[in-house]
Z-matrix of the N, CA and C atoms (Angstrom, degrees):
N
C 1 1.496
C 2 1.443 1 109.01
N 3 1.310 2 117.52 1 139.72
C 4 1.418 3 123.94 2 178.38
C 5 1.500 4 116.57 3 -72.71
N 6 1.256 5 120.02 4 142.71
C 7 1.493 6 121.06 5 173.90
C 8 1.496 7 111.83 6 -86.13
N 9 1.355 8 117.24 7 -4.06
C 10 1.432 9 120.49 8 175.26
C 11 1.503 10 112.73 9 -67.49
N 12 1.412 11 114.79 10 147.99
C 13 1.496 12 114.06 11 179.00
C 14 1.552 13 110.31 12 -68.83
N 15 1.317 14 114.97 13 168.95
C 16 1.513 15 117.27 14 -179.88
C 17 1.529 16 112.85 15 -67.15
N 18 1.268 17 113.88 16 160.09
C 19 1.479 18 117.52 17 175.04
C 20 1.514 19 112.67 18 -59.87
N 21 1.287 20 116.12 19 151.49
C 22 1.471 21 126.49 20 167.13
C 23 1.468 22 107.16 21 -108.85
N 24 1.373 23 117.93 22 119.83
C 25 1.417 24 121.60 23 -178.97
C 26 1.550 25 110.08 24 -109.45
N 27 1.248 26 117.70 25 122.95
C 28 1.529 27 123.02 26 178.34
C 29 1.517 28 106.06 27 -93.57
N 30 1.355 29 114.19 28 130.86
C 31 1.460 30 123.96 29 178.39
C 32 1.461 31 108.99 30 -129.91
N 33 1.303 32 119.86 31 160.23
C 34 1.442 33 124.49 32 179.02
C 35 1.503 34 113.78 33 152.80
N 36 1.283 35 116.88 34 168.76
C 37 1.469 36 118.98 35 176.91
C 38 1.537 37 112.97 36 -59.16
N 39 1.298 38 117.27 37 160.22
C 40 1.474 39 120.60 38 169.46
C 41 1.623 40 104.38 39 -56.20
N 42 1.298 41 116.00 40 133.21
C 43 1.485 42 121.77 41 -179.06
C 44 1.454 43 113.29 42 89.33
N 45 1.314 44 119.55 43 7.02
C 46 1.490 45 119.47 44 -179.61
C 47 1.453 46 111.67 45 -81.04
N 48 1.342 47 117.78 46 -17.41
C 49 1.488 48 122.14 47 176.77
C 50 1.537 49 113.57 48 111.32
N 51 1.289 50 118.89 49 11.52
C 52 1.535 51 121.36 50 -177.66
C 53 1.498 52 113.40 51 -57.20
N 54 1.391 53 112.50 52 -45.63
C 55 1.459 54 116.47 53 -176.57
C 56 1.534 55 113.45 54 -78.53
N 57 1.376 56 115.16 55 -15.12
C 58 1.466 57 117.83 56 -179.84
C 59 1.558 58 107.48 57 -93.01
N 60 1.304 59 116.12 58 -46.90
C 61 1.504 60 120.79 59 -178.39
C 62 1.530 61 113.77 60 -75.22
N 63 1.275 62 115.13 61 -30.24
C 64 1.521 63 119.41 62 -178.94
C 65 1.534 64 112.69 63 -55.07
N 66 1.334 65 115.68 64 -53.69
C 67 1.534 66 115.89 65 178.67
C 68 1.515 67 115.28 66 -64.93
N 69 1.354 68 115.48 67 -31.40
C 70 1.450 69 118.74 68 176.34
C 71 1.555 70 111.88 69 -70.99
N 72 1.329 71 119.33 70 -41.39
C 73 1.361 72 123.54 71 175.19
C 74 1.540 73 111.20 72 -62.72
N 75 1.284 74 116.91 73 -49.08
C 76 1.450 75 121.90 74 179.91
C 77 1.535 76 111.39 75 -59.48
N 78 1.272 77 118.79 76 -42.69
C 79 1.456 78 124.76 77 179.03
C 80 1.587 79 110.28 78 -59.55
N 81 1.389 80 112.98 79 -46.56
C 82 1.505 81 118.79 80 178.29
C 83 1.450 82 112.05 81 -61.55
N 84 1.318 83 115.42 82 -35.04
C 85 1.480 84 121.31 83 -177.12
C 86 1.556 85 112.20 84 -88.24
N 87 1.316 86 115.55 85 -6.42
C 88 1.457 87 120.83 86 -175.61
C 89 1.589 88 109.71 87 58.34
N 90 1.325 89 112.65 88 45.71
C 91 1.523 90 123.52 89 -176.18
C 92 1.500 91 107.66 90 -117.58
N 93 1.344 92 110.89 91 162.68
C 94 1.511 93 115.62 92 173.61
C 95 1.541 94 106.80 93 -81.48
N 96 1.332 95 115.07 94 144.42
C 97 1.461 96 121.18 95 173.35
C 98 1.521 97 110.18 96 -109.93
N 99 1.364 98 113.42 97 133.58
C 100 1.472 99 118.91 98 176.35
C 101 1.562 100 106.04 99 -129.15
N 102 1.389 101 111.86 100 121.85
C 103 1.448 102 118.26 101 171.45
C 104 1.520 103 106.32 102 -99.49
N 105 1.361 104 113.22 103 110.79
C 106 1.482 105 117.75 104 -172.03
C 107 1.530 106 110.45 105 -57.54
N 108 1.368 107 120.08 106 -42.14
C 109 1.428 108 122.26 107 179.78
C 110 1.561 109 112.30 108 -59.03
N 111 1.308 110 114.10 109 -46.51
C 112 1.460 111 118.87 110 -177.24
C 113 1.565 112 108.97 111 -66.65
N 114 1.310 113 115.13 112 -40.37
C 115 1.482 114 118.17 113 -178.44
C 116 1.565 115 108.88 114 -66.98
N 117 1.318 116 118.33 115 -40.18
C 118 1.461 117 120.55 116 175.50
C 119 1.536 118 111.24 117 -63.62
N 120 1.257 119 118.54 118 -40.18
C 121 1.456 120 122.20 119 175.17
C 122 1.577 121 112.55 120 -61.93
N 123 1.281 122 114.94 121 -43.50
C 124 1.447 123 121.36 122 179.34
C 125 1.540 124 109.71 123 -63.07
N 126 1.338 125 119.60 124 -49.97
C 127 1.422 126 121.66 125 -179.95
C 128 1.468 127 115.24 126 -66.17
N 129 1.390 128 117.96 127 -36.29
C 130 1.418 129 119.91 128 -179.26
C 131 1.573 130 109.63 129 -85.41
N 132 1.250 131 116.42 130 -9.94
C 133 1.533 132 119.33 131 177.17
C 134 1.510 133 109.71 132 65.83
N 135 1.327 134 118.50 133 28.23
C 136 1.470 135 122.06 134 178.72
C 137 1.538 136 109.84 135 -156.29
N 138 1.369 137 116.69 136 154.67
C 139 1.416 138 116.37 137 -179.82
C 140 1.531 139 112.39 138 -72.74
N 141 1.264 140 117.08 139 160.17
C 142 1.520 141 121.64 140 -176.97
C 143 1.523 142 111.65 141 -59.44
N 144 1.344 143 115.00 142 -33.29
C 145 1.467 144 119.61 143 176.11
C 146 1.579 145 111.57 144 -58.98
N 147 1.298 146 112.64 145 -41.21
C 148 1.489 147 119.64 146 -179.14
C 149 1.555 148 107.46 147 -72.93
N 150 1.250 149 117.18 148 -38.26
C 151 1.500 150 118.66 149 179.28
C 152 1.486 151 108.71 150 -63.75
N 153 1.327 152 119.63 151 -41.83
C 154 1.498 153 122.52 152 177.22
C 155 1.553 154 108.73 153 -63.55
N 156 1.335 155 117.84 154 -43.37
C 157 1.443 156 118.57 155 -172.37
C 158 1.573 157 110.24 156 -75.99
N 159 1.310 158 117.96 157 -33.31
C 160 1.497 159 117.08 158 -174.97
C 161 1.539 160 110.44 159 -96.91
N 162 1.330 161 120.20 160 -30.67
C 163 1.442 162 121.39 161 -173.91
C 164 1.618 163 112.93 162 -113.80
N 165 1.370 164 113.15 163 -23.90
C 166 1.428 165 117.77 164 177.28
C 167 1.599 166 110.01 165 95.08
N 168 1.348 167 110.03 166 153.27
C 169 1.491 168 117.04 167 -178.53
C 170 1.544 169 112.16 168 -56.72
N 171 1.316 170 117.71 169 -38.63
C 172 1.475 171 121.68 170 178.57
C 173 1.548 172 111.50 171 -54.48
N 174 1.337 173 116.81 172 -44.72
C 175 1.477 174 119.90 173 179.29
C 176 1.573 175 109.66 174 -70.19
N 177 1.311 176 118.67 175 -35.20
C 178 1.449 177 117.77 176 175.71
C 179 1.496 178 111.68 177 -64.60
N 180 1.349 179 118.10 178 -42.19
C 181 1.442 180 121.87 179 176.82
C 182 1.488 181 111.92 180 -61.54
N 183 1.280 182 119.93 181 -36.61
C 184 1.505 183 122.43 182 179.46
C 185 1.521 184 108.10 183 -67.35
N 186 1.353 185 117.05 184 -39.80
C 187 1.507 186 121.18 185 176.48
C 188 1.520 187 110.36 186 -62.98
N 189 1.293 188 116.51 187 -40.19
C 190 1.463 189 120.77 188 178.05
C 191 1.482 190 111.02 189 -65.94
N 192 1.328 191 117.27 190 -42.67
C 193 1.452 192 119.58 191 177.00
C 194 1.506 193 113.41 192 -63.31
N 195 1.367 194 117.27 193 -42.92
C 196 1.516 195 121.10 194 176.43
C 197 1.540 196 109.37 195 -58.04
N 198 1.324 197 116.60 196 -45.34
C 199 1.505 198 119.94 197 179.35
C 200 1.537 199 112.16 198 -60.89
N 201 1.376 200 116.91 199 -39.50
C 202 1.409 201 118.53 200 -179.68
C 203 1.524 202 108.95 201 -67.72
N 204 1.302 203 117.36 202 -41.82
C 205 1.533 204 119.57 203 179.72
C 206 1.453 205 109.87 204 -59.43
N 207 1.381 206 117.92 205 -40.24
C 208 1.460 207 123.36 206 -177.44
C 209 1.574 208 105.96 207 -64.22
N 210 1.316 209 118.73 208 -42.87
C 211 1.489 210 120.61 209 179.88
C 212 1.537 211 114.60 210 -70.77
N 213 1.331 212 114.60 211 -21.28
C 214 1.472 213 115.21 212 177.66
C 215 1.492 214 115.09 213 -61.58
N 216 1.358 215 117.32 214 -24.49
C 217 1.432 216 118.03 215 -179.92
C 218 1.514 217 113.20 216 -84.02
N 219 1.316 218 115.85 217 7.62
C 220 1.460 219 120.25 218 179.90
C 221 1.500 220 106.23 219 -125.71
N 222 1.365 221 117.98 220 176.72
C 223 1.436 222 121.36 221 177.41
C 224 1.554 223 107.73 222 -152.46
N 225 1.376 224 116.76 223 173.43
C 226 1.387 225 123.73 224 175.32
C 227 1.513 226 113.00 225 74.92
N 228 1.289 227 120.87 226 30.48
C 229 1.450 228 123.57 227 179.57
C 230 1.458 229 111.00 228 -116.78
N 231 1.352 230 116.53 229 156.70
C 232 1.508 231 120.53 230 169.73
C 233 1.544 232 103.13 231 -107.95
N 234 1.308 233 112.68 232 125.98
C 235 1.453 234 120.98 233 -171.27
C 236 1.544 235 107.63 234 -121.23
N 237 1.357 236 115.15 235 127.96
C 238 1.447 237 122.72 236 170.25
C 239 1.443 238 107.17 237 -94.31
N 240 1.322 239 115.96 238 111.19
C 241 1.480 240 121.06 239 176.89
C 242 1.548 241 108.33 240 -94.80
N 243 1.348 242 109.04 241 143.24
C 244 1.502 243 116.92 242 -178.12
C 245 1.574 244 110.34 243 -58.64
N 246 1.238 245 118.48 244 159.08
C 247 1.466 246 123.77 245 -177.45
C 248 1.539 247 114.36 246 -51.73
N 249 1.287 248 115.44 247 -32.06
C 250 1.545 249 117.79 248 -179.28
C 251 1.449 250 113.38 249 -103.29
N 252 1.324 251 119.95 250 12.62
C 253 1.435 252 123.15 251 -178.42
C 254 1.538 253 113.35 252 -54.32
N 255 1.324 254 111.99 253 -43.94
C 256 1.551 255 118.39 254 -176.94
C 257 1.510 256 111.08 255 -70.84
N 258 1.312 257 122.42 256 -6.62
C 259 1.472 258 123.50 257 177.10
C 260 1.505 259 110.78 258 -67.27
N 261 1.325 260 117.64 259 -23.10
C 262 1.453 261 119.51 260 -178.23
C 263 1.558 262 107.66 261 -103.91
N 264 1.320 263 117.13 262 111.04
C 265 1.454 264 122.50 263 -178.28
C 266 1.567 265 110.24 264 -55.10
N 267 1.333 266 114.66 265 -32.31
C 268 1.474 267 116.31 266 -176.79
C 269 1.491 268 111.87 267 -65.75
N 270 1.334 269 119.56 268 -28.23
C 271 1.436 270 122.87 269 179.04
C 272 1.585 271 107.48 270 -64.81
N 273 1.300 272 112.47 271 -45.93
C 274 1.510 273 117.25 272 -176.83
C 275 1.546 274 109.91 273 -67.51
N 276 1.279 275 114.78 274 -47.75
C 277 1.436 276 120.25 275 -176.98
C 278 1.509 277 116.27 276 -61.34
N 279 1.379 278 117.03 277 -32.11
C 280 1.431 279 120.97 278 -175.32
C 281 1.635 280 107.58 279 -76.33
N 282 1.311 281 116.50 280 -28.92
C 283 1.525 282 116.57 281 -177.95
C 284 1.514 283 113.40 282 -101.32
N 285 1.340 284 116.15 283 -20.35
C 286 1.449 285 116.43 284 -168.86
C 287 1.500 286 110.20 285 -125.65
N 288 1.351 287 120.35 286 134.77
C 289 1.435 288 122.30 287 -18.16
C 290 1.472 289 112.69 288 -66.76
N 291 1.294 290 120.19 289 164.50
C 292 1.485 291 129.63 290 12.15
C 293 1.469 292 112.71 291 -95.68
N 294 1.328 293 124.26 292 -7.84
C 295 1.476 294 123.90 293 -176.35
C 296 1.533 295 108.67 294 -56.01
N 297 1.370 296 115.15 295 151.23
C 298 1.405 297 121.31 296 171.88
C 299 1.518 298 110.09 297 -109.90
N 300 1.309 299 119.49 298 141.86
C 301 1.430 300 124.24 299 -179.72
C 302 1.521 301 109.52 300 -111.10
N 303 1.368 302 114.54 301 132.17
C 304 1.481 303 118.93 302 177.19
C 305 1.593 304 104.17 303 -117.81
N 306 1.289 305 115.56 304 123.86
C 307 1.454 306 122.46 305 172.80
C 308 1.523 307 107.29 306 -88.45
N 309 1.385 308 116.43 307 118.63
C 310 1.422 309 120.63 308 170.16
C 311 1.510 310 107.77 309 -90.03
N 312 1.303 311 118.36 310 108.38
C 313 1.412 312 126.98 311 -172.09
C 314 1.521 313 108.10 312 -89.48
N 315 1.361 314 113.48 313 131.51
C 316 1.462 315 119.50 314 -179.23
C 317 1.573 316 106.69 315 -144.50
N 318 1.347 317 116.14 316 149.75
C 319 1.457 318 121.57 317 174.86
C 320 1.554 319 107.03 318 -79.34
N 321 1.313 320 114.58 319 158.08
C 322 1.428 321 121.57 320 175.28
C 323 1.505 322 115.56 321 -55.69
N 324 1.386 323 116.31 322 -49.66
C 325 1.428 324 118.17 323 178.88
C 326 1.534 325 114.38 324 -62.08
N 327 1.334 326 117.04 325 -38.69
C 328 1.499 327 120.52 326 177.16
C 329 1.506 328 109.21 327 -64.61
N 330 1.352 329 117.42 328 -44.85
C 331 1.424 330 122.04 329 179.33
C 332 1.518 331 112.96 330 -55.93
N 333 1.350 332 114.15 331 -49.45
C 334 1.492 333 120.21 332 174.73
C 335 1.475 334 113.04 333 -56.83
N 336 1.311 335 120.52 334 -43.73
C 337 1.422 336 124.20 335 177.84
C 338 1.467 337 114.56 336 -62.74
N 339 1.360 338 115.16 337 -42.39
C 340 1.454 339 121.45 338 175.75
C 341 1.553 340 114.97 339 -63.24
N 342 1.307 341 113.23 340 -41.05
C 343 1.491 342 118.43 341 -178.60
C 344 1.485 343 112.25 342 -71.56
N 345 1.297 344 119.52 343 -32.89
C 346 1.484 345 124.43 344 -179.64
C 347 1.517 346 109.84 345 47.79
N 348 1.359 347 116.36 346 -132.81
C 349 1.442 348 122.85 347 -177.14
C 350 1.551 349 111.51 348 -71.47
N 351 1.291 350 118.13 349 -14.01
C 352 1.502 351 125.42 350 175.64
C 353 1.532 352 108.70 351 -59.44
N 354 1.288 353 116.91 352 -27.82
C 355 1.484 354 121.58 353 -177.77
C 356 1.525 355 112.39 354 -50.52
N 357 1.291 356 117.46 355 -34.57
C 358 1.473 357 119.37 356 -179.14
C 359 1.525 358 115.16 357 -69.52
N 360 1.362 359 116.53 358 -14.96
C 361 1.412 360 120.25 359 173.13
C 362 1.475 361 113.18 360 -85.44
N 363 1.325 362 118.15 361 -3.62
C 364 1.483 363 124.19 362 -177.27
C 365 1.596 364 108.77 363 -95.34
N 366 1.272 365 121.88 364 103.53
C 367 1.391 366 125.71 365 -174.79
C 368 1.534 367 114.04 366 -54.49
N 369 1.372 368 116.36 367 -33.82
C 370 1.483 369 118.49 368 -179.98
C 371 1.528 370 112.10 369 -84.47
N 372 1.309 371 116.75 370 -2.72
C 373 1.516 372 119.62 371 -176.11
C 374 1.458 373 112.89 372 -123.70
N 375 1.297 374 120.21 373 -19.94
C 376 1.515 375 123.65 374 -175.06
C 377 1.537 376 110.83 375 -56.92
N 378 1.319 377 112.75 376 138.20
C 379 1.437 378 115.53 377 177.73
C 380 1.512 379 110.23 378 120.30
N 381 1.344 380 115.00 379 177.90
C 382 1.520 381 117.22 380 -175.27
C 383 1.512 382 116.36 381 -74.35
N 384 1.304 383 118.81 382 -18.46
C 385 1.477 384 120.56 383 -175.88
C 386 1.516 385 109.37 384 -100.28
N 387 1.279 386 120.61 385 39.35
C 388 1.475 387 122.01 386 -175.02
C 389 1.501 388 110.36 387 -63.67
N 390 1.350 389 119.03 388 -38.48
C 391 1.475 390 121.21 389 -174.86
C 392 1.551 391 108.03 390 -68.40
N 393 1.302 392 116.22 391 -41.70
C 394 1.518 393 121.63 392 -179.82
C 395 1.490 394 108.31 393 -64.73
N 396 1.293 395 115.93 394 -44.91
C 397 1.509 396 121.25 395 178.84
C 398 1.508 397 112.40 396 -61.98
N 399 1.307 398 118.40 397 -42.37
C 400 1.452 399 123.04 398 178.27
C 401 1.565 400 109.56 399 -64.37
N 402 1.295 401 113.33 400 -43.88
C 403 1.513 402 112.90 401 174.79
C 404 1.466 403 115.05 402 -61.39
N 405 1.350 404 118.95 403 -33.57
C 406 1.387 405 122.17 404 176.19
C 407 1.595 406 110.58 405 -68.12
N 408 1.296 407 113.97 406 -43.23
C 409 1.453 408 116.80 407 177.39
C 410 1.555 409 112.04 408 -60.78
N 411 1.332 410 114.52 409 -42.46
C 412 1.489 411 119.85 410 176.78
C 413 1.528 412 114.05 411 -58.98
N 414 1.373 413 114.57 412 -44.14
C 415 1.440 414 116.48 413 178.28
C 416 1.587 415 112.86 414 -66.02
N 417 1.359 416 111.48 415 -39.65
C 418 1.516 417 112.80 416 179.47
C 419 1.512 418 115.02 417 -71.07
N 420 1.358 419 115.84 418 -32.57
C 421 1.486 420 120.10 419 -173.07
C 422 1.572 421 113.77 420 -91.80
N 423 1.385 422 118.39 421 -19.60
C 424 1.405 423 118.87 422 -174.88
C 425 1.498 424 115.16 423 -54.78
N 426 1.408 425 116.66 424 -41.26
C 427 1.521 426 115.39 425 176.00
C 428 1.477 427 113.17 426 -62.59
N 429 1.319 428 121.16 427 -28.40
C 430 1.431 429 123.22 428 177.65
C 431 1.571 430 110.23 429 -79.72
N 432 1.284 431 120.15 430 -40.43
C 433 1.454 432 122.89 431 -179.74
C 434 1.571 433 108.36 432 -66.66
N 435 1.339 434 116.23 433 -30.07
C 436 1.459 435 120.93 434 -175.67
C 437 1.564 436 107.50 435 -66.03
N 438 1.295 437 118.13 436 -19.26
C 439 1.471 438 123.89 437 -177.45
C 440 1.564 439 111.72 438 -82.44
N 441 1.356 440 116.01 439 -2.69
C 442 1.469 441 117.60 440 179.95
C 443 1.506 442 109.90 441 -65.50
N 444 1.355 443 114.88 442 161.51
C 445 1.439 444 120.70 443 178.22
C 446 1.510 445 112.54 444 -70.32
N 447 1.306 446 116.35 445 -26.55
C 448 1.426 447 121.35 446 -176.12
C 449 1.547 448 107.36 447 -153.66
N 450 1.375 449 114.83 448 162.71
C 451 1.458 450 120.80 449 176.05
C 452 1.496 451 110.18 450 -137.01
N 453 1.317 452 115.39 451 134.22
C 454 1.395 453 120.14 452 176.53
C 455 1.530 454 108.29 453 -117.77
N 456 1.336 455 113.45 454 117.14
C 457 1.466 456 121.06 455 179.98
C 458 1.563 457 105.07 456 -75.50
N 459 1.341 458 119.08 457 112.37
C 460 1.449 459 121.11 458 -173.78
C 461 1.539 460 115.50 459 -91.83
N 462 1.353 461 116.48 460 -7.62
C 463 1.473 462 124.04 461 -178.42
C 464 1.591 463 108.11 462 -52.61
N 465 1.331 464 115.18 463 123.90
C 466 1.421 465 117.96 464 168.93
C 467 1.554 466 110.31 465 75.15
N 468 1.305 467 122.74 466 5.52
C 469 1.465 468 126.71 467 174.86
C 470 1.479 469 111.04 468 -101.87
N 471 1.353 470 114.99 469 148.14
C 472 1.389 471 121.47 470 173.15
C 473 1.547 472 108.73 471 -81.91
N 474 1.269 473 116.98 472 159.34
C 475 1.522 474 118.47 473 175.96
C 476 1.497 475 111.42 474 -53.45
N 477 1.371 476 119.09 475 -39.43
C 478 1.397 477 119.53 476 178.46
C 479 1.511 478 115.80 477 -65.85
N 480 1.329 479 115.88 478 -32.56
C 481 1.448 480 118.59 479 175.05
C 482 1.510 481 113.15 480 -71.10
N 483 1.315 482 114.76 481 -36.93
C 484 1.489 483 117.76 482 175.21
C 485 1.527 484 110.63 483 -64.31
N 486 1.353 485 113.14 484 -39.37
C 487 1.492 486 118.38 485 178.93
C 488 1.560 487 110.45 486 -63.65
N 489 1.311 488 116.23 487 -39.41
C 490 1.464 489 120.32 488 177.10
C 491 1.532 490 111.78 489 -58.27
N 492 1.320 491 116.24 490 -45.25
C 493 1.458 492 118.81 491 175.34
C 494 1.518 493 111.11 492 -62.03
N 495 1.318 494 118.58 493 -43.97
C 496 1.423 495 124.56 494 174.35
C 497 1.565 496 113.04 495 -52.59
N 498 1.327 497 114.87 496 -43.94
C 499 1.443 498 119.88 497 178.79
C 500 1.516 499 112.19 498 -63.12
N 501 1.342 500 117.17 499 -43.13
C 502 1.424 501 121.28 500 175.29
C 503 1.554 502 112.66 501 -54.41
N 504 1.363 503 112.29 502 -43.96
C 505 1.386 504 115.47 503 -176.35
C 506 1.539 505 111.34 504 -70.85
N 507 1.342 506 117.30 505 -41.01
C 508 1.422 507 122.05 506 177.69
C 509 1.546 508 110.03 507 -58.31
N 510 1.296 509 116.03 508 -43.09
C 511 1.443 510 118.93 509 178.05
C 512 1.477 511 114.26 510 -58.90
N 513 1.337 512 113.70 511 -42.79
C 514 1.485 513 120.54 512 177.62
C 515 1.549 514 111.36 513 -63.83
N 516 1.363 515 116.22 514 -26.04
C 517 1.459 516 122.58 515 -178.06
C 518 1.521 517 111.08 516 -93.76
N 519 1.294 518 117.18 517 12.42
C 520 1.496 519 119.04 518 174.34
C 521 1.499 520 114.18 519 95.20
N 522 1.323 521 123.99 520 3.13
C 523 1.425 522 122.57 521 176.60
C 524 1.525 523 109.07 522 -71.63
N 525 1.303 524 118.60 523 135.58
C 526 1.453 525 119.63 524 170.37
C 527 1.511 526 110.92 525 -69.90
N 528 1.289 527 119.38 526 132.00
C 529 1.429 528 126.88 527 -177.69
C 530 1.466 529 110.59 528 -120.48
N 531 1.372 530 113.58 529 129.51
C 532 1.487 531 120.00 530 174.18
C 533 1.517 532 111.49 531 104.55
């Protein structure tokens, strides 16, 4: 059994700050950071939008599940899980416990603003109805996100402020700080 603390998994809507806060939190904790979406893209040698287009969402979710199972054998990492990661109960069950999940909460307008032109790289959001689709995702995923161990309201906070809240949570969960 590893003496490393359990994983910290960041979840939330696209634009919630997972890929921005994750590396900052990992650096502050002197932990490895894994962005599941980026790792899947690297291994598949194609962007997620292309995976969705050529192989379908179901195949992407299978890749996400396989990555999660791979990470379950390790500990002490900060993981940025894709927006839909919590849709698969197996993902949660394989890491938790002992992993801790932090929901980075964001409003739809703020998420859209943060995503900017990047929104076109998001297969579930690309197109003219991005705001409506993001509202649908929020409604569908809120019951899942509410099952996180903690929630950080990111509205009006800088990535450094969100990271500071994350550090307090990590410390409370047994991560060595400092």
